[in-house]
C-alpha positions in Angstrom: 0.0 0.0 0.0 1.1 3.5 -0.6 2.9 4.8 2.4 1.6 8.1 3.8 5.1 9.0 4.9 7.3 8.9 1.8 9.3 12.1 2.4 11.4 13.6 5.1 9.6 13.6 8.5 11.3 16.8 9.6 8.2 19.0 9.1 6.2 19.5 12.3 2.4 19.0 12.4 0.2 22.0 12.7 -1.2 22.5 16.2 -4.9 21.9 16.8 -6.7 25.2 17.2 -8.7 25.9 20.4 -12.5 25.3 20.4 -13.3 29.0 19.8 -10.9 29.3 16.9 -12.4 30.1 13.5 -10.7 26.9 12.2 -13.9 25.1 13.4 -15.8 27.1 10.8 -15.6 26.6 7.0 -12.5 28.2 5.5 -12.0 30.2 2.3 -14.9 29.9 -0.1 -16.9 28.1 2.5 -14.9 24.9 2.0 -14.5 22.5 4.9 -11.1 21.8 6.3 -9.8 18.2 6.1 -7.6 18.8 9.1 -8.1 20.2 12.6 -10.5 19.3 15.4 -13.6 18.6 13.3 -11.8 16.2 11.0 -9.9 14.5 13.8 -12.9 14.2 16.2 -15.3 12.6 13.7 -13.8 12.0 10.3 -16.7 9.8 9.1 -19.3 12.4 10.0 -17.3 15.0 8.1 -17.1 12.7 5.0 -20.9 12.2 5.1 -21.5 16.0 5.4 -19.3 16.5 2.4 -21.1 13.8 0.5 -24.4 15.4 1.2 -23.2 18.8 0.2 -21.2 18.0 -2.9 -21.8 14.4 -4.0 -19.1 11.8 -4.7 -16.3 14.4 -5.1 -15.9 17.4 -2.8 -13.7 20.5 -2.7 -11.8 20.7 0.6 -9.0 22.6 2.3 -5.7 21.2 3.4 -3.2 22.7 5.9 -2.2 26.2 4.7 -5.7 26.6 3.2 -4.7 24.7 0.1 -7.5 23.6 -2.1 -7.9 19.9 -3.2 -10.5 17.5 -4.2 -11.6 14.6 -1.9 -13.0 11.5 -3.7 -15.8 10.1 -1.6 -17.5 7.7 -4.0 -16.5 4.1 -4.3 -16.8 4.1 -8.1 -15.1 7.5 -8.4 -12.1 6.2 -6.4 -11.8 3.3 -8.7 -12.0 5.7 -11.7 -9.0 7.6 -10.3 -7.0 4.5 -9.3 -7.5 2.8 -12.6 -6.7 5.7 -14.9 -3.1 7.0 -14.5 -3.3 8.8 -17.8 -5.9 11.2 -16.3 -4.7 11.1 -12.6 -0.9 10.9 -12.1 0.9 9.7 -9.0 3.8 12.1 -9.8 3.6 15.0 -7.3 5.7 17.2 -9.6 2.5 17.8 -11.6 0.9 19.7 -8.7 0.0 23.3 -9.5 0.8 24.3 -5.9 4.2 25.2 -4.4 4.4 24.3 -0.7 6.1 26.4 1.9 9.2 24.9 3.4 7.5 24.3 6.7 4.2 22.9 5.3 3.1 19.6 7.0 2.0 18.4 3.5 5.6 18.3 2.3 6.6 15.0 4.0 3.6 13.1 2.5 3.8 14.6 -1.0 7.4 15.2 -1.8 8.5 13.3 -4.9 10.7 10.3 -4.5 12.0 7.7 -7.0 9.7 4.9 -5.8 6.7 3.2 -7.4 4.2 5.2 -5.4 5.2 8.4 -7.3 6.0 6.9 -10.7 3.9 6.6 -13.9 4.1 4.8 -17.2 7.3 3.0 -18.2 9.2 4.1 -15.1 6.5 2.7 -12.9 6.5 -0.5 -14.8 10.3 -0.9 -14.4 10.3 -0.2 -10.7 7.2 -2.3 -10.0 8.6 -5.3 -11.9 11.5 -5.3 -9.5 9.3 -5.1 -6.4 6.7 -7.6 -7.5 9.2 -10.1 -8.8 11.2 -9.9 -5.6 8.1 -10.2 -3.4 7.0 -13.2 -5.4 10.2 -15.0 -4.3 9.2 -14.9 -0.6 8.4 -18.4 0.7 4.8 -18.0 1.9 4.8 -21.2 4.0 8.2 -20.3 5.6 6.8 -16.8 6.3 3.9 -18.2 8.2 6.3 -20.2 10.3 8.2 -17.0 11.2 4.9 -15.3 12.1 4.0 -18.2 14.5 7.5 -18.2 16.0 7.6 -14.5 16.6 4.0 -14.5 17.9 5.0 -17.2 20.5 8.0 -15.2 21.4 6.1 -12.0 22.1 3.4 -14.0 24.0 6.0 -15.6 26.2 7.1 -12.1 27.3 3.7 -11.4 28.9 1.8 -14.7 29.2 2.8 -15.3 32.8 1.5 -11.9 33.9 -2.1 -12.6 32.7 -2.3 -9.1 31.2 -0.9 -7.1 28.3 -1.4 -4.2 25.9 -2.0 -5.8 22.5 -1.0 -2.7 20.7 2.4 -1.9 22.3 3.2 -5.5 23.4 2.1 -7.3 20.2 0.7 -5.4 17.2 3.5 -2.9 17.0 6.3 -5.4 17.4 5.2 -8.4 15.3 5.3 -6.9 11.8 8.8 -5.5 12.1 10.2 -8.8 13.3 8.7 -10.6 10.3 9.6 -7.8 7.8 13.2 -7.7 9.1 13.5 -11.4 8.4 12.2 -10.8 4.8 14.5 -7.8 4.2 17.6 -9.6 5.5 18.0 -7.3 8.6 19.6 -9.0 11.6 17.0 -10.0 14.2 18.6 -8.1 17.0 18.1 -4.9 15.1 14.4 -5.4 14.3 12.7 -4.0 17.4 14.9 -0.9 17.7 14.3 -0.3 14.0 10.5 -0.6 14.5 10.7 2.0 17.2 12.4 4.4 14.9 9.8 3.8 12.2 6.9 4.5 14.6 8.6 7.6 15.7 9.3 9.1 12.3 5.7 8.6 11.1 4.2 10.6 14.0 6.2 13.6 13.7 7.9 14.2 17.0 10.9 16.2 18.2 13.0 13.1 17.5 11.5 12.2 14.1 14.4 13.5 12.1 16.9 11.4 14.1 14.6 8.4 13.8 14.4 8.8 10.0 18.2 9.0 9.9 18.4 5.7 11.9 16.1 4.0 9.3 18.1 5.4 6.3 21.5 4.4 7.9 20.2 0.9 8.6 19.1 0.6 5.0 22.5 1.9 3.7 24.4 -0.6 5.8 22.0 -3.4 4.7 22.6 -2.6 1.1 26.4 -2.6 1.6 26.3 -6.0 3.3 24.0 -7.6 0.7 26.1 -6.3 -2.2 29.2 -7.9 -0.6 27.4 -11.1 0.5 24.0 -11.6 -1.2 21.4 -13.6 0.6 18.0 -15.2 0.2 16.1 -12.0 1.0 14.2 -9.0 -0.5 17.2 -6.7 -0.5 19.5 -9.0 -2.4 16.7 -9.7 -4.9 16.1 -6.0 -5.6 19.8 -5.4 -6.0 20.2 -8.2 -8.5 17.0 -7.6 -10.5 17.2 -7.2 -14.2 15.4 -3.8 -13.9 18.8 -2.4 -12.8 17.7 -0.4 -9.8 20.4 2.0 -8.5 21.5 1.8 -4.9 19.4 4.9 -4.1 16.3 3.4 -5.7 16.8 0.2 -3.7 17.2 2.2 -0.5 14.2 4.3 -1.1 12.0 1.3 -1.9 13.2 -0.6 1.1 12.5 2.4 3.3 9.1 3.1 1.7 8.1 -0.6 2.0 9.3 -0.9 5.6 7.3 2.1 6.7 4.2 1.3 4.8 4.1 -2.4 5.5 5.0 -2.1 9.2 2.5 0.7 10.0 -0.4 -0.7 8.0 0.0 -4.3 9.2 0.3 -3.1 12.8 -2.9 -1.1 12.4 -4.7 -4.1 10.7 -3.7 -6.4 13.5 -4.7 -4.0 16.3 -8.1 -3.1 14.7 -9.0 -6.7 14.1 -8.2 -7.7 17.6 -10.2 -4.7 18.9 -13.2 -5.9 16.9 -12.9 -9.5 18.1 -12.8 -8.2 21.7 -15.5 -5.5 21.5 -18.0 -6.2 18.8 -20.5 -8.7 20.1 -22.1 -9.4 16.7 -18.7 -10.0 15.2 -17.4 -12.1 18.2 -20.5 -14.2 18.2 -20.3 -15.0 14.5 -16.6 -15.8 14.7 -16.9 -18.0 17.8 -19.9 -19.8 16.2 -18.0 -20.6 13.1 -20.1 -18.4 10.8 -17.2 -16.0 10.1 -13.6 -17.0 9.3 -10.7 -14.9 10.3 -10.1 -13.9 6.7 -13.7 -12.7 6.6 -13.0 -10.7 9.8 -9.9 -9.1 8.2 -12.0 -8.0 5.3 -14.7 -6.6 7.6 -12.0 -4.5 9.3 -10.6 -3.3 5.9 -14.1 -2.2 4.9 -14.8 -0.4 8.2 -11.3 0.7 9.4 -8.8 0.5 6.6 -5.2 1.0 7.8 -5.0 4.1 5.6 -8.1 6.3 5.4 -6.8 8.6 2.7 -4.0 8.7 0.1 -2.9 12.2 -0.8 -1.0 11.4 -4.1 -2.9 11.9 -7.3 -2.8 14.9 -9.5 -5.0 15.6 -12.6 -2.9 15.5 -15.8 -5.4 17.9 -17.6 -8.8 19.4 -17.3 -11.5 16.7 -16.7 -14.8 16.0 -14.9 -15.0 13.6 -12.0 -18.2 13.0 -10.0 -19.8 16.0 -11.6 -17.0 18.3 -10.5 -14.7 20.2 -12.9 -11.1 19.3 -12.1 -8.3 21.4 -13.5 -5.0 20.1 -14.7 -2.5 20.1 -11.8 -5.2 19.9 -9.1 -4.6 17.4 -6.2 -7.1 14.6 -6.0 -7.3 12.8 -2.6 -8.2 9.2 -2.6 -10.8 8.8 0.2 -10.4 5.1 0.9 -12.4 5.1 4.1 -15.1 7.3 2.7 -15.4 5.2 -0.5 -15.8 2.0 1.6 -18.8 3.6 3.2 -20.4 4.9 0.1 -24.2 4.2 0.3 -24.1 3.2 -3.4 -22.2 0.0 -2.4 -23.1 -0.3 1.3 -26.6 1.1 1.9 -26.6 -0.7 5.3 -23.2 -0.5 7.1 -24.4 -3.1 9.7 -24.7 -5.8 7.0 -21.6 -8.2 7.1 -19.4 -8.2 4.0 -18.1 -11.8 4.3 -15.9 -12.8 1.4 -16.3 -9.4 -0.3 -12.8 -8.0 -1.1 -13.9 -5.1 -3.3 -12.9 -2.7 -0.5 -10.4 0.0 -1.3 -7.9 -0.7 1.5 -5.2 -2.0 -0.8 -6.0 0.3 -3.7 -6.8 -0.9 -7.2 -5.3 -0.5 -10.7 -1.6 -0.2 -11.5 -0.7 1.0 -8.0 -2.5 -1.7 -6.1 -0.5 -2.7 -3.1 2.0 -5.4 -4.3 2.5 -6.8 -0.8 -1.2 -7.1 0.2 -1.2 -10.9 0.4 1.9 -10.9 2.7 0.3 -8.3 5.0 -2.9 -10.3 5.2 -1.0 -13.5 5.9 0.9 -11.9 8.8 -2.3 -10.6 10.4 -4.3 -13.7 9.8 -1.6 -16.1 11.2 -0.7 -13.8 14.1 -4.2 -13.3 15.3 -5.2 -16.9 14.9 -2.1 -18.0 16.9 -2.7 -15.5 19.7 -6.3 -16.4 20.1 -5.4 -20.1 20.2 -2.8 -19.5 22.9 -5.0 -17.2 25.0 -8.5 -18.6 24.5 -10.1 -16.7 27.4 -8.6 -13.3 26.6 -10.9 -10.3 27.4 -10.7 -6.5 27.2 -9.5 -5.1 30.5 -11.2 -1.7 30.3 -14.6 -0.5 29.1 -14.5 0.0 25.3 -15.3 3.7 25.8 -11.8 4.1 27.4 -10.0 3.0 24.3 -8.3 6.0 22.6 -7.6 6.5 18.9 -5.2 9.1 17.4 -6.6 10.4 14.1 -4.7 12.3 11.4 -5.6 13.3 7.9 -4.5 10.0 6.5 -5.1 7.4 9.1 -6.5 6.5 12.5 -4.3 4.6 15.0 -5.5 2.7 18.1 -3.3 3.7 20.9 -3.8 0.9 23.4 -5.7 -2.3 23.8 -5.3 -3.6 27.4 -6.4 -7.2 28.0 -6.4 -9.8 30.7 -6.4 -13.6 30.5 -5.5 -16.6 32.6 -1.8 -16.4 33.4 0.2 -19.1 31.7 3.3 -20.7 33.1 6.4 -20.6 30.8 6.5 -23.8 28.7 9.5 -26.1 28.8 11.7 -25.2 25.9 10.2 -21.8 25.4 11.5 -19.9 22.4 15.0 -18.7 22.8 15.3 -15.0 23.4 11.6 -14.8 24.3 11.7 -11.4 25.9 10.2 -8.0 24.8 13.4 -7.2 22.8 14.9 -10.5 21.4 18.6 -10.4 20.7 19.0 -13.7 18.9 21.4 -13.9 16.0 19.5 -14.6 12.7 19.6 -18.1 11.4 19.5 -19.3 7.8 16.3 -20.1 6.0 17.1 -23.8 5.9 17.7 -23.9 9.7 14.4 -22.1 10.4 12.5 -24.5 8.1 14.0 -27.4 10.0 12.6 -26.2 13.3 9.2 -24.8 12.7 7.1 -23.5 15.5 4.2 -25.7 16.6 1.1 -24.9 14.7 -1.7 -23.3 16.8 -4.8 -25.3 17.7 -6.8 -23.7 14.9 -10.5 -23.3 15.7 -10.3 -24.3 19.4 -10.3 -20.7 20.5 -13.5 -20.1 18.6 -15.4 -22.4 21.0 -13.9 -20.8 24.1 -13.3 -17.1 23.6 -15.8 -15.2 25.6 -19.5 -16.1 26.0 -21.8 -14.8 23.3 
C-alpha cells in the first residue's frame, strides 16, 4: 500500500486550534477543512456531510488553506485509481508550491519509488518489487509469524495481562519484515521503534528517520558484498537495474508502509474481536472465518483512510466536478468504503467481499497485500489459540484513537487472561526485545514452531 510518509519527516504537524478558533468554521470559499478538530474528532461524520453537500467528489481545504478534491464515492475512487493517464501519481505535476514548513511536504514530496511513478518508469520499478516479493516463501513466512508470535506472547503470558498494541501489534510486523529484508534479528525491534517515531512527527522524528536510512544503507552494503535469500538481495540483482538509491528508497518506503499498515490491521482486528458482540458471536460460532474478519475491518477501518497522491494531468470532470490540470485529488479510501451506493446498510456483514479500497486498485494496487494479510491472519489466529479466554481489561469507551488526515491509530488495547506458566523449551530470546542472531532459511525451516490449535479458541473465547 502507498505509504503516507514517503518524504522527510522533519516538518512539524500544525497544532490543533482551540475550540473557539475560526478553524472550526468553514474556510476560504466556504470549504470544509480536512484537518483540525472537526476532522480528527469525527472523520466519518465529516465525510458524510461533504457527500451530502457535494456528492461523490468534494472540494476541501488542506493545511495552509490549500484547495484539493476529496473523492468520496467508491466508483469515483476506482476511476481515479485505474486511470493513471488522467490522474498521475507524480507530485511534480501539482500546481501548488508548498512552503518549506508545510506539513504536507513529507507526504507529497516526490521520490524515485513506485508510489510516485507513472508509465514505463512505474513498470520498471514495479517489476523489480513484484518479482522480488513473489520469491518470498509463503509457508516459511507463516512459520516465522508463529515463531515471533509465540516469542512475544512468552514475554507477557505469565502476567495474565498485556497491551495488545504496544506489546504485540506494534512489534510483530517489524520482526517478520526484518527477516524478509535480511535485517539482523537483534536490530528489528529498535528499527521498529524508529519507524513508529518518524511517522508521528515528533521532536526526534528527524533522528529516527536517519536511523532508518542508515540501517538501509548498511543493509545494502552487506548484501552487495554477500547476497542472501532476501528481498534486499533480490532487488539489487533484479534485471530492472535499480540504482542503490532506488533500492534504498523502496526498502524504506516498503518498511514504513508495511509495518504501520500491518500493525494497524492487527490492532483493529483484535479490537473488533474483543468489543463487537455481533462479530465475536459470528466468529466464535464458526459463521465467520478470520479472513472474513480481516475483510470486515478493511471495509470499516482501513489502515489508511486517505491517500494524498494523485494529480490531474489535464482538465477533466469527476463525480460532476470540474477538475483542472495540476489539481490534487485525494483518494478517500475510508469514505469510499462507506459509500451508500455500495453499502446502503453498514451493519450488513461483508463476508468474502474484497472489493474494498484498503489496498488500492489498478496499477498502483499494493504489491504486498497478500503478505500483509497472511501476517495478520496467522498472528491473530495463533494469539487467540494460545490465549482462548482473553478479554478486554477496560470499558470500550476508554480506548483511545489518534486520528490524522491520512489514518487512525488505536493507541492501546489492554487485555487480561488466565496467566500461563512458561513452557519447557520456550523460544530462545523470548523477551520483549529479542537479541537472537539470525539463522538461515534452511535452519528455520528445519525447526518450525508448533502450529496453533486452529479453531479451538472459537469455542472458548468469551461467551456470546
